[in-house]
C-alpha positions as CSV (number, residue, x, y, z in Angstrom):
1,X,49.8,87.9,371.4
2,X,52.8,89.3,373.6
3,X,53.6,93.1,373.1
4,X,57.3,93.0,373.9
5,X,57.1,97.1,374.1
6,X,55.0,96.7,377.2
7,X,57.5,94.1,379.2
8,X,59.8,95.6,382.1
9,X,62.8,94.1,381.5
10,X,64.6,95.7,384.5
11,X,64.7,92.5,386.4
12,X,67.6,91.3,384.2
13,X,69.7,94.4,385.1
14,X,71.1,92.2,387.9
15,X,72.6,89.8,385.3
16,X,74.8,92.5,383.9
17,X,77.3,92.5,386.5
18,X,80.3,90.8,385.2
19,X,78.9,90.9,381.6
20,X,81.5,91.1,378.7
21,X,79.5,93.9,376.7
22,X,79.3,93.4,373.1
23,X,78.8,97.2,371.7
24,X,76.8,98.1,368.6
25,X,79.3,100.6,366.6
26,X,77.5,102.2,363.6
27,X,78.9,104.0,360.5
28,X,77.1,105.1,357.6
29,X,78.4,103.8,354.2
30,X,77.4,105.6,351.1
31,X,76.9,102.9,348.4
32,X,77.7,103.2,344.5
33,X,74.0,104.1,343.7
34,X,74.2,106.8,346.2
35,X,72.1,105.0,348.9
36,X,73.4,105.2,352.6
37,X,73.5,102.2,354.7
38,X,74.2,102.0,357.9
39,X,76.5,99.3,359.3
40,X,76.4,98.1,362.8
41,X,79.6,96.3,363.9
42,X,79.2,93.9,366.8
43,X,82.7,94.1,369.0
44,X,83.2,93.5,372.6
45,X,86.8,94.9,372.2
46,X,88.6,91.4,372.9
47,X,90.4,89.6,370.6
48,X,89.1,86.5,368.8
49,X,89.6,84.0,371.7
50,X,86.6,86.0,373.4
51,X,84.0,86.0,371.1
52,X,81.1,88.5,370.9
53,X,78.4,87.2,373.3
54,X,74.8,88.5,373.7
55,X,73.9,89.3,377.3
56,X,71.2,91.6,378.5
57,X,73.1,94.8,378.4
58,X,74.6,93.8,374.9
59,X,71.1,93.3,373.8
60,X,69.5,96.6,375.6
61,X,72.4,98.8,373.9
62,X,71.6,96.8,370.3
63,X,67.9,97.4,370.7
64,X,68.6,101.4,371.3
65,X,70.7,101.4,368.2
66,X,68.1,99.7,366.3
67,X,65.5,102.4,367.6
68,X,67.9,105.2,366.6
69,X,68.4,103.9,363.2
70,X,64.6,103.2,362.7
71,X,64.2,107.1,363.4
72,X,66.9,107.9,360.8
73,X,65.0,105.6,358.2
74,X,61.9,107.3,358.8
75,X,63.4,110.9,358.1
76,X,64.8,109.4,355.0
77,X,68.7,109.3,356.3
78,X,69.2,106.0,355.5
79,X,68.3,103.4,353.0
80,X,69.2,100.0,354.6
81,X,70.7,98.4,357.9
82,X,73.5,95.8,357.9
83,X,75.1,93.8,361.1
84,X,78.4,92.3,361.1
85,X,80.8,91.3,363.4
86,X,84.4,92.1,364.8
87,X,87.0,90.1,362.7
88,X,86.3,86.6,362.5
89,X,83.1,86.3,364.5
90,X,79.5,87.7,364.2
91,X,78.6,86.5,367.8
92,X,78.7,83.1,369.7
93,X,75.3,83.6,370.9
94,X,73.9,84.2,374.3
95,X,76.2,84.6,377.5
96,X,75.6,81.2,378.9
97,X,76.9,82.4,382.3
98,X,74.1,84.8,382.3
99,X,71.5,82.4,381.5
100,X,72.6,79.8,384.0
101,X,72.3,82.9,386.7
102,X,68.7,83.9,386.0
103,X,67.4,83.1,389.4
104,X,63.8,82.3,388.2
105,X,61.7,80.9,385.4
106,X,60.1,84.3,385.2
107,X,63.6,85.7,384.4
108,X,64.3,83.1,382.0
109,X,61.2,84.0,380.0
110,X,62.4,87.6,380.3
111,X,65.9,86.7,378.5
112,X,63.9,85.0,375.6
113,X,61.4,87.9,375.3
114,X,64.3,90.4,375.3
115,X,66.0,88.7,372.5
116,X,62.8,88.3,370.5
117,X,61.9,92.4,371.3
118,X,65.4,93.3,370.1
119,X,65.9,91.2,367.1
120,X,62.6,91.6,366.0
121,X,63.4,95.4,365.6
122,X,65.6,94.0,362.6
123,X,62.5,93.3,360.5
124,X,60.7,96.5,361.6
125,X,63.1,99.4,360.6
126,X,61.1,100.7,357.7
127,X,64.0,100.0,355.4
128,X,65.8,96.5,354.4
129,X,67.9,94.7,356.9
130,X,71.3,92.8,355.9
131,X,73.4,90.1,358.1
132,X,76.9,90.2,357.0
133,X,77.9,86.6,358.6
134,X,81.6,87.8,358.7
135,X,82.7,84.6,360.8
136,X,81.4,82.3,363.8
137,X,77.5,82.6,364.2
138,X,75.9,80.1,366.8
139,X,72.8,80.4,368.6
140,X,71.8,84.0,368.9
141,X,74.4,85.0,366.3
142,X,72.8,83.1,363.7
143,X,69.2,84.2,364.9
144,X,70.4,88.0,364.4
145,X,70.8,86.9,360.6
146,X,67.4,85.0,360.3
147,X,65.5,88.2,361.6
148,X,67.2,90.3,359.0
149,X,65.4,90.6,355.7
150,X,68.8,89.4,353.7
151,X,72.0,87.5,354.4
152,X,75.6,87.1,353.0
153,X,78.3,84.8,354.6
154,X,82.0,84.9,354.5
155,X,83.2,81.7,352.7
156,X,85.8,81.4,355.6
157,X,83.6,81.6,358.5
158,X,84.4,78.9,361.2
159,X,81.2,77.6,361.9
160,X,77.4,78.3,361.8
161,X,75.2,76.4,363.9
162,X,72.1,76.5,366.4
163,X,73.6,74.3,369.1
164,X,71.1,74.9,371.8
165,X,69.7,71.2,371.9
166,X,73.0,69.9,372.6
167,X,73.2,72.2,375.9
168,X,69.4,71.3,376.9
169,X,67.5,74.3,375.5
170,X,66.3,75.3,372.2
171,X,66.7,78.2,369.8
172,X,64.8,80.7,371.7
173,X,65.2,84.1,369.7
174,X,63.3,83.2,366.7
175,X,65.4,80.4,365.1
176,X,62.9,77.4,365.8
177,X,60.1,79.5,363.9
178,X,61.9,81.3,361.3
179,X,64.5,78.7,360.0
180,X,62.0,76.2,358.8
181,X,59.8,78.5,357.2
182,X,63.1,79.6,355.6
183,X,64.8,76.4,354.3
184,X,62.0,73.9,354.9
185,X,61.1,71.2,357.5
186,X,63.7,68.4,356.6
187,X,66.8,71.2,356.6
188,X,65.5,72.8,359.7
189,X,65.4,69.5,361.5
190,X,68.9,68.7,360.7
191,X,70.3,72.1,361.8
192,X,68.2,72.3,364.9
193,X,68.2,68.5,366.2
194,X,70.4,66.1,364.4
195,X,73.5,68.1,364.2
196,X,73.6,69.4,367.9
197,X,73.2,65.6,368.6
198,X,76.0,64.6,366.6
199,X,78.7,65.9,368.8
200,X,77.6,69.3,368.3
201,X,78.3,69.3,364.6
202,X,78.4,72.8,362.8
203,X,77.9,74.0,359.2
204,X,80.3,75.3,356.9
205,X,79.6,78.3,354.9
206,X,79.1,76.5,352.0
207,X,76.4,74.2,353.6
208,X,74.6,77.5,355.0
209,X,74.4,78.5,351.4
210,X,73.2,75.5,350.1
211,X,70.6,74.8,352.4
212,X,69.3,78.5,351.9
213,X,70.0,79.6,355.2
214,X,71.9,82.7,353.5
215,X,71.2,84.5,350.1
216,X,75.0,85.0,348.9
217,X,78.5,83.6,349.7
218,X,81.5,85.8,349.3
219,X,85.3,85.0,349.6
220,X,87.2,86.1,352.5
221,X,89.7,88.8,350.8
222,X,87.0,91.0,349.7
223,X,83.8,90.1,351.9
224,X,82.7,93.2,353.1
225,X,83.1,95.2,350.0
226,X,81.5,92.2,348.0
227,X,78.6,92.1,350.5
228,X,77.9,95.9,350.3
229,X,78.1,95.8,346.5
230,X,75.7,92.9,346.6
231,X,73.5,95.1,348.9
232,X,73.3,98.0,346.7
233,X,72.2,95.8,343.8
234,X,69.4,94.4,346.0
235,X,68.2,97.8,347.1
236,X,68.3,99.2,343.4
237,X,66.5,96.0,341.9
238,X,69.4,94.9,339.9
239,X,69.7,91.6,341.8
240,X,66.7,89.7,342.8
241,X,66.7,87.5,345.6
242,X,65.5,84.0,344.9
243,X,64.9,81.3,347.5
244,X,64.2,77.6,347.0
245,X,61.8,77.6,349.9
246,X,59.8,80.9,349.8
247,X,56.9,80.6,352.1
248,X,54.6,80.1,349.4
249,X,57.1,77.2,347.9
250,X,57.3,75.3,351.2
251,X,55.0,72.1,351.1
252,X,53.4,71.8,354.5
253,X,50.4,69.5,354.4
254,X,52.0,66.3,353.8
255,X,55.7,66.5,353.7
256,X,55.7,68.4,357.1
257,X,54.2,66.2,359.5
258,X,55.5,63.0,357.8
259,X,59.3,64.4,358.5
260,X,58.6,65.4,362.1
261,X,57.0,62.0,362.5
262,X,60.2,60.4,361.2
263,X,62.6,62.7,363.2
264,X,60.5,61.6,366.6
265,X,60.9,57.9,365.5
266,X,64.6,58.6,364.8
267,X,65.1,60.5,368.5
268,X,63.1,57.6,370.6
269,X,65.5,55.2,368.7
270,X,68.6,56.9,369.2
271,X,68.5,58.7,372.4
272,X,65.4,57.5,374.1
273,X,62.9,59.8,375.8
274,X,64.6,61.3,378.7
275,X,66.3,63.9,377.1
276,X,63.7,66.9,376.8
277,X,65.0,69.6,374.7
278,X,65.2,67.9,371.4
279,X,61.5,66.9,371.8
280,X,60.6,70.3,372.8
281,X,62.6,71.7,369.7
282,X,60.8,69.2,367.6
283,X,57.5,70.2,368.9
284,X,58.3,74.0,368.1
285,X,59.2,73.0,364.4
286,X,55.9,71.0,364.1
287,X,54.0,74.0,365.1
288,X,56.1,76.3,363.0
289,X,54.2,75.2,359.9
290,X,51.3,77.3,360.7
291,X,50.4,80.4,362.8
292,X,51.9,83.9,362.8
293,X,55.5,84.7,363.7
294,X,54.4,86.5,366.9
295,X,53.0,83.3,368.0
296,X,55.8,81.2,367.3
297,X,57.9,83.7,369.1
298,X,55.3,83.3,372.0
299,X,55.9,79.5,371.8
300,X,59.7,79.9,372.0
301,X,59.3,82.2,374.9
302,X,57.4,79.5,377.3
303,X,59.6,76.8,375.9
304,X,63.2,78.4,376.7
305,X,61.8,79.3,380.2
306,X,60.9,76.1,380.8
307,X,63.9,74.3,379.8
308,X,66.2,76.9,381.6
309,X,64.4,76.3,385.0
310,X,64.9,72.5,384.5
311,X,67.3,70.0,385.9
312,X,68.6,69.2,382.4
313,X,69.9,72.8,381.5
314,X,71.6,73.1,385.1
315,X,73.4,69.4,384.6
316,X,74.3,70.5,380.9
317,X,75.7,74.1,382.1
318,X,77.8,72.3,384.7
319,X,79.2,69.5,382.0
320,X,79.9,72.4,379.6
321,X,82.0,74.2,382.1
322,X,83.7,70.8,382.4
323,X,84.7,70.1,378.7
324,X,85.2,73.9,378.0
325,X,87.3,74.9,380.7
326,X,88.7,71.9,383.1
327,X,89.4,69.7,380.1
328,X,91.5,72.6,379.0
329,X,93.6,73.0,382.2
330,X,94.1,69.5,383.6
331,X,94.5,69.1,387.2
332,X,97.8,67.8,388.3
333,X,99.6,68.1,384.8
334,X,103.4,69.1,385.3
335,X,105.0,71.9,383.9
336,X,104.8,71.3,380.1
337,X,108.7,72.8,380.0
338,X,109.7,69.3,381.7
339,X,108.0,67.4,378.8
340,X,110.8,65.6,376.2
341,X,110.9,66.8,372.5
342,X,109.0,64.0,370.7
343,X,110.7,63.5,367.4
344,X,109.8,59.8,366.4
345,X,107.3,57.6,367.9
346,X,107.4,53.9,368.3
347,X,104.2,51.7,368.4
348,X,104.5,48.2,369.6
349,X,102.0,45.9,367.5
350,X,100.5,46.4,364.2
351,X,96.9,45.3,364.8
352,X,93.8,47.4,364.2
353,X,94.1,49.4,367.4
354,X,98.0,50.0,366.8
355,X,97.4,51.0,363.3
356,X,94.5,53.6,364.6
357,X,97.5,55.0,366.9
358,X,99.9,55.3,364.2
359,X,97.3,57.3,361.9
360,X,96.7,59.8,364.7
361,X,100.2,60.3,365.7
362,X,101.5,60.7,362.2
363,X,98.6,63.2,361.2
364,X,98.9,65.1,364.5
365,X,102.8,65.1,365.4
366,X,103.9,65.1,361.6
367,X,106.7,62.9,363.0
368,X,108.2,59.7,361.9
369,X,106.3,56.7,363.3
370,X,107.2,53.0,363.5
371,X,105.3,49.9,363.9
372,X,106.5,46.4,364.6
373,X,104.9,43.1,365.1
374,X,105.7,39.4,365.4
375,X,106.0,38.8,361.6
376,X,106.1,40.9,358.2
377,X,102.6,39.6,357.3
378,X,101.3,41.5,360.1
379,X,103.5,44.5,359.9
380,X,102.5,44.7,356.1
381,X,98.8,44.3,356.9
382,X,99.1,47.5,359.4
383,X,100.7,49.4,357.0
384,X,98.2,48.8,354.3
385,X,95.4,49.9,356.7
386,X,97.2,53.1,357.5
387,X,98.1,53.9,353.7
388,X,94.1,53.1,353.0
389,X,92.8,55.4,355.7
390,X,95.1,58.4,354.5
391,X,93.7,57.8,351.0
392,X,90.2,58.3,352.2
393,X,91.1,61.5,353.7
394,X,92.5,62.5,350.5
395,X,89.5,61.4,348.7
396,X,87.6,63.4,350.8
397,X,89.5,66.6,350.4
398,X,90.9,66.6,354.0
399,X,94.3,66.1,352.6
400,X,96.1,67.4,349.6
401,X,98.4,65.1,347.3
402,X,101.7,66.3,349.0
403,X,100.3,66.1,352.3
404,X,99.0,62.3,351.9
405,X,102.1,61.3,350.3
406,X,104.2,63.0,353.3
407,X,102.3,61.2,355.9
408,X,102.7,57.7,354.2
409,X,106.3,58.3,353.8
410,X,106.6,59.0,357.9
411,X,105.0,55.8,358.8
412,X,107.2,52.4,358.3
413,X,107.0,49.1,359.5
414,X,109.4,46.2,360.5
415,X,110.1,43.2,362.4
416,X,113.6,44.5,363.4
417,X,113.3,46.2,366.9
418,X,116.6,47.6,366.6
419,X,115.0,50.3,364.8
420,X,113.0,51.8,367.8
421,X,116.8,53.2,369.2
422,X,116.0,56.7,368.3
423,X,112.2,56.7,369.4
424,X,111.6,59.0,372.2
425,X,108.1,57.8,372.8
426,X,106.8,54.4,372.5
427,X,103.5,53.1,373.2
428,X,102.2,49.4,373.4
429,X,99.1,48.0,371.8
430,X,99.6,44.3,372.3
431,X,97.4,41.5,374.3
432,X,96.0,42.6,377.2
433,X,97.9,40.5,379.5
434,X,100.7,41.7,382.0
435,X,103.2,39.1,381.2
436,X,103.1,40.0,377.6
437,X,103.2,43.7,378.2
438,X,106.1,43.0,380.7
439,X,108.3,41.2,378.2
440,X,107.9,43.5,375.1
441,X,108.7,46.4,377.2
442,X,111.7,44.5,378.6
443,X,112.8,44.0,375.0
444,X,112.4,47.6,374.2
445,X,113.9,49.0,377.1
446,X,117.1,47.4,375.8
447,X,117.2,49.3,372.7
448,X,115.9,53.0,373.3
449,X,117.6,55.8,375.0
450,X,117.7,56.3,378.8
451,X,115.2,59.0,378.8
452,X,112.9,57.8,376.3
453,X,109.4,57.5,377.6
454,X,107.1,54.2,377.7
455,X,103.5,54.2,377.4
456,X,100.9,51.6,377.8
457,X,97.4,51.6,376.6
458,X,96.2,49.1,379.1
459,X,92.4,49.5,379.8
460,X,92.3,48.2,383.4
461,X,95.7,46.5,384.3
462,X,98.1,47.9,387.1
463,X,100.5,50.2,385.2
464,X,102.9,49.7,388.0
465,X,102.8,46.0,387.7
466,X,103.4,46.4,383.9
467,X,106.6,48.3,384.6
468,X,107.6,46.3,387.6
469,X,110.7,44.5,385.7
470,X,111.7,47.6,383.7
471,X,115.5,49.0,384.8
472,X,113.7,52.5,384.9
473,X,110.2,52.2,385.9
474,X,110.0,55.8,386.2
475,X,109.7,56.3,382.4
476,X,106.5,54.2,382.1
477,X,103.2,55.9,381.9
478,X,99.3,55.0,381.4
479,X,98.2,56.4,378.4
480,X,94.6,55.1,378.0
481,X,92.9,55.7,374.6
482,X,89.2,55.0,374.1
483,X,87.4,53.5,370.6
484,X,87.5,54.6,368.2
485,X,90.9,56.1,368.7
486,X,90.3,58.8,366.0
487,X,86.8,60.1,367.6
488,X,87.1,59.7,371.2
489,X,88.3,62.8,372.9
490,X,89.7,61.5,376.3
491,X,93.1,59.8,377.3
492,X,93.4,58.7,380.7
493,X,97.0,59.4,381.7
494,X,97.9,57.1,384.7
495,X,100.5,58.1,387.2
496,X,102.2,55.2,389.0
497,X,104.1,55.9,392.4
498,X,107.3,55.6,390.1
499,X,106.5,57.7,387.2
500,X,108.7,60.8,387.1
501,X,107.4,64.4,386.2
502,X,109.1,64.3,383.0
503,X,107.3,61.0,381.5
504,X,103.8,62.7,382.9
505,X,104.6,66.1,381.4
506,X,105.5,64.4,378.0
507,X,102.4,62.5,378.2
508,X,100.3,65.3,378.7
509,X,101.9,67.5,375.7
510,X,101.6,64.3,373.6
511,X,97.8,64.1,374.3
512,X,97.3,67.6,373.8
513,X,99.2,67.7,370.3
514,X,96.9,64.7,369.5
515,X,94.1,66.9,369.9
516,X,92.9,64.8,373.1
517,X,91.6,65.8,376.5
518,X,93.7,64.3,379.1
519,X,92.6,63.7,382.6
520,X,95.2,62.4,385.4
521,X,94.3,59.4,387.5
522,X,96.2,57.4,390.0
523,X,97.0,53.6,389.0
524,X,93.9,52.0,390.2
525,X,91.8,49.2,388.7
526,X,90.0,50.3,385.5
527,X,91.3,53.6,386.2
528,X,88.1,56.0,385.9
529,X,85.9,55.0,383.0
530,X,86.2,51.2,382.9
531,X,85.7,51.0,386.7
532,X,82.5,52.6,386.4
533,X,81.3,51.2,383.2
534,X,82.1,47.8,384.9
535,X,79.4,48.7,387.4
536,X,76.9,49.4,384.8
537,X,77.6,46.3,383.0
538,X,78.1,44.1,385.9
539,X,74.3,45.5,387.1
540,X,72.9,44.6,383.9
541,X,74.6,40.9,383.8
542,X,73.4,40.4,387.4
543,X,70.0,40.9,386.3
544,X,70.0,38.8,383.3
545,X,71.3,35.9,385.3
546,X,68.6,36.5,387.8
547,X,66.3,35.7,384.9
548,X,65.5,39.4,383.7
549,X,64.8,39.4,379.9
550,X,67.7,41.2,378.1
551,X,65.2,43.9,376.5
552,X,63.7,44.5,379.7
553,X,67.3,45.1,381.2
554,X,68.0,47.6,378.5
555,X,65.0,49.4,379.2
556,X,65.5,49.4,383.1
557,X,68.5,51.7,382.3
558,X,66.7,54.1,380.2
559,X,66.6,56.8,383.0
560,X,70.2,57.3,383.0
561,X,69.9,58.8,379.5
562,X,73.2,56.9,378.4
563,X,73.6,57.0,374.7
564,X,73.0,53.3,374.5
565,X,72.1,50.7,376.9
566,X,74.3,48.2,378.7
567,X,74.4,45.4,376.5
568,X,74.5,47.5,373.3
569,X,77.5,49.1,374.8
570,X,79.1,45.7,375.5
571,X,78.6,44.8,371.7
572,X,80.4,48.0,370.9
573,X,83.3,47.4,372.9
574,X,83.8,43.8,372.5
575,X,82.5,40.7,374.6
576,X,86.1,39.8,375.2
577,X,87.3,43.3,376.1
578,X,84.0,43.6,378.4
579,X,84.8,39.8,379.9
580,X,88.4,41.0,380.9
581,X,87.6,44.3,382.6
582,X,84.7,42.5,384.4
583,X,87.6,39.7,385.8
584,X,89.9,42.7,386.6
585,X,87.3,44.5,388.5
586,X,86.0,41.4,390.3
587,X,89.4,40.3,391.3
588,X,90.2,43.7,393.0
589,X,86.6,44.4,394.2
590,X,85.0,40.7,394.5
591,X,82.5,42.3,397.2
592,X,81.4,45.0,394.7
593,X,81.5,44.0,391.4
594,X,79.6,41.2,389.4
595,X,81.1,38.8,386.7
596,X,79.9,35.5,385.5
597,X,82.1,33.0,383.7
598,X,79.5,32.8,381.0
599,X,81.0,36.3,379.8
600,X,84.0,34.4,378.3
601,X,81.8,31.7,376.7
602,X,79.7,34.5,375.3
603,X,82.6,36.4,374.0
604,X,83.8,33.3,371.8
605,X,80.3,33.5,370.1
606,X,80.3,35.3,366.3
607,X,77.4,37.3,367.8
608,X,75.6,37.3,371.0
609,X,72.7,39.8,370.7
610,X,69.9,40.5,368.5
611,X,69.3,44.1,367.5
612,X,66.4,46.5,365.6
613,X,67.3,48.9,363.0
614,X,68.2,51.6,365.6
615,X,70.8,49.5,366.9
616,X,69.0,48.8,370.2
617,X,69.3,45.3,371.7
618,X,66.2,43.2,371.5
619,X,67.2,39.7,372.5
620,X,69.8,37.1,372.5
621,X,71.1,35.1,369.4
622,X,70.3,31.3,369.6
623,X,73.8,30.5,370.2
624,X,73.7,33.0,373.4
625,X,70.6,31.5,374.5
626,X,72.3,28.0,374.7
627,X,75.2,29.5,376.8
628,X,73.0,31.3,378.9
629,X,70.0,28.7,379.3
630,X,72.0,26.6,382.2
631,X,72.8,29.8,384.3
632,X,69.9,32.1,384.0
633,X,67.7,32.1,387.3
634,X,64.0,32.5,387.6
635,X,63.7,35.6,389.8
636,X,63.6,38.4,387.4
637,X,64.2,42.1,388.7
638,X,61.8,44.8,388.4
639,X,63.0,47.8,386.3
640,X,63.1,50.3,389.6
641,X,65.0,47.6,391.3
642,X,67.6,47.5,388.6
643,X,68.1,51.2,388.5
644,X,68.3,51.7,391.8
645,X,71.0,49.2,392.2
646,X,73.0,50.8,389.4
647,X,72.6,54.4,390.8
648,X,73.7,53.2,394.3
649,X,76.4,51.3,393.1
650,X,77.9,54.0,391.0
651,X,77.4,56.7,394.1
652,X,79.2,54.1,396.0
653,X,82.0,53.6,393.7
654,X,82.5,57.3,393.1
655,X,82.8,58.1,396.6
656,X,85.5,55.4,397.2
657,X,87.1,56.5,394.0
658,X,87.4,60.2,395.8
659,X,88.6,58.8,399.0
660,X,91.2,56.7,397.3
661,X,92.5,59.8,395.7
662,X,92.1,58.0,392.1
663,X,91.4,61.7,391.0
664,X,91.7,65.1,392.7
665,X,88.0,65.9,392.5
666,X,84.5,64.6,391.6
667,X,84.6,66.9,388.5
668,X,87.4,64.9,386.8
669,X,85.2,61.7,387.1
670,X,82.5,63.6,385.4
671,X,84.5,64.8,382.7
672,X,86.0,61.1,382.3
673,X,82.5,59.9,381.8
674,X,81.3,62.8,379.5
675,X,84.5,62.4,377.1
676,X,85.1,58.6,377.5
677,X,81.8,57.1,377.8
678,X,79.4,59.4,376.1
679,X,77.8,60.2,379.3
680,X,75.0,63.0,378.5
681,X,75.3,66.5,379.3
682,X,71.6,66.5,380.4
683,X,73.1,64.4,383.4
684,X,76.3,66.7,384.1
685,X,78.2,63.2,384.0
686,X,77.2,61.1,386.9
687,X,77.6,62.9,390.3
688,X,74.7,65.7,389.9
689,X,72.3,63.0,388.4
690,X,73.1,60.7,391.6
691,X,72.9,63.6,393.8
692,X,69.2,64.6,392.5
693,X,68.0,61.1,392.4
694,X,69.1,60.6,396.0
695,X,71.5,57.9,395.7
696,X,74.2,59.8,397.2
697,X,72.1,60.3,400.4
698,X,71.1,56.5,400.4
699,X,74.8,55.5,400.4
700,X,76.9,58.0,402.0
701,X,74.4,60.2,403.9
702,X,75.6,63.4,401.9
703,X,75.8,64.8,398.2
704,X,78.8,65.1,396.0
705,X,77.7,68.8,395.3
706,X,77.0,71.5,397.8
707,X,74.8,73.1,396.8
708,X,73.1,69.8,394.6
709,X,73.2,71.1,391.0
710,X,69.5,71.3,389.9
711,X,67.3,73.5,388.2
712,X,65.7,76.9,389.5
713,X,62.4,75.1,389.0
714,X,63.5,72.5,391.2
715,X,65.0,74.4,394.4
């Protein structure tokens, strides 16, 4: 058993440089009963845009504060201790910049042990401890609460979560042991593993209360007063805290192992076996059903040290930094003061993509949105879809009746293109063919104002060619969404040699208002995401046509860690879209990209692949086999050969894209892949993975990153 009191934590002092210290300020509060509660307020002295974080100095100071309060409790001066945070925030967890600079696996273990040492004091004060979760509580912030005797939450708190698995680590300050023993294994699996893997989903305060994570929930208006009053009633015995999942009530013999087994099957089906942290977390939750708290904490210490020292955490920190910082300050975006004010949006088309655009624009910009199509029936169908989606949001409580009615009134549809005259921003969502797009823009340009902006949602065509017949090609910008429009966070903003700074600035401001992250790209075939996905899909297709079974091809791609295999992805994107993108890329770079004429024949079929319950591709449909049979060879490729081809192909293509100036830096390519293609954090996008796998060295004799992004255990 680890004796945390005997550990020398001084090696962590080196991490204190630059730490924004969160102080533990204490004041005594006399409760109505006459008892005295010592209230600790965590506060880093900054506003709410810089949340409290928990670095080594912060933890040490909190530990000293708790030691002093333990002495006061022993002397009978205080009857309880409570921890809360500055306005809106308890704590956003560990200071990740500190963790990523630990330097050695031993220091990583010390970080885990220091958290256990300090938070463990909350249960050894000699008096009850309370956590008043007054706002954001993530990771270590929530673990402060879990280590306390009792917990309340502010009903308006922004988010409550243990997001560590999302970042390639595990809850290492008590969460993996304490949570399942507080709320049961099923709920703990949801919070620790499932939610982080669902785009880092967070809990609302009511959910935290319903799960049993907190004991009481109070409105924001009198949150602290209500919490203090509740604590007083608990101390005097007037309120008895009853929990659904008291240790004696949690069924461990049957339900626990069954839940863990089901979760393991779900993980293998959904994410494969490459990501380490979900499986490490699962093992910790499994073992939490027995043994002591001290044993549980010791397991967390070792697991956290091992993961922090690994490549996947280093790559995750790189990816996290891209998404948190670079995505919010797009490289190459002009001054936003140059942007044209958008007071009305026009959308050419009324199909599914156009209707998704209309719904997003009207919700986020709150301005009139006009859709048109060739006939009124298509327009009416588009408007009906938009109204139906607004009604769904209303039914879910995400819109009230007035807001829903306002949005419906703002969306109109017509076949009369003259109504585009007062639109400031017009985007097309028509068939992916240059001539069609040139024609619709040619018509609209005659109607709109000279300074109105035109945007094309093309996925791979030349934006410059689309605008070649415009009188004012400088007003045209590429504005490439990803499907599903409401969910995917990326927009590739494409600049042609003619695109004006005003058009570009407007595109970036509109993207931000839509809640999207924009990356600037040159007008090159496939831009960023589709160019690289075409490389992945092409290598998968090549292997099939050589004679490799489709299920074997999918498995060969597994080490990439992608959320789905290449043919599963094609099935999601659509075979017609995939066939078109492959044609574009082969037309532009025939020596580097692979396409097969059968792509188009497959695209005409109602179903191309068979899938298992988890959505994984297991084979072709009988109709697809008929199309493929005459074209497929008899020399299947080995899995390692397929993987090497795609690794080397990606490394070559990314290097060429950088040499061509498609984007300013390799970080922009990784950001596009993470946001637009679901490339995993544990790879860091593509480039850190390709460096570690040796593909960069094999292809161009160097690496994308200097030094290579890898874990401290691999250096």
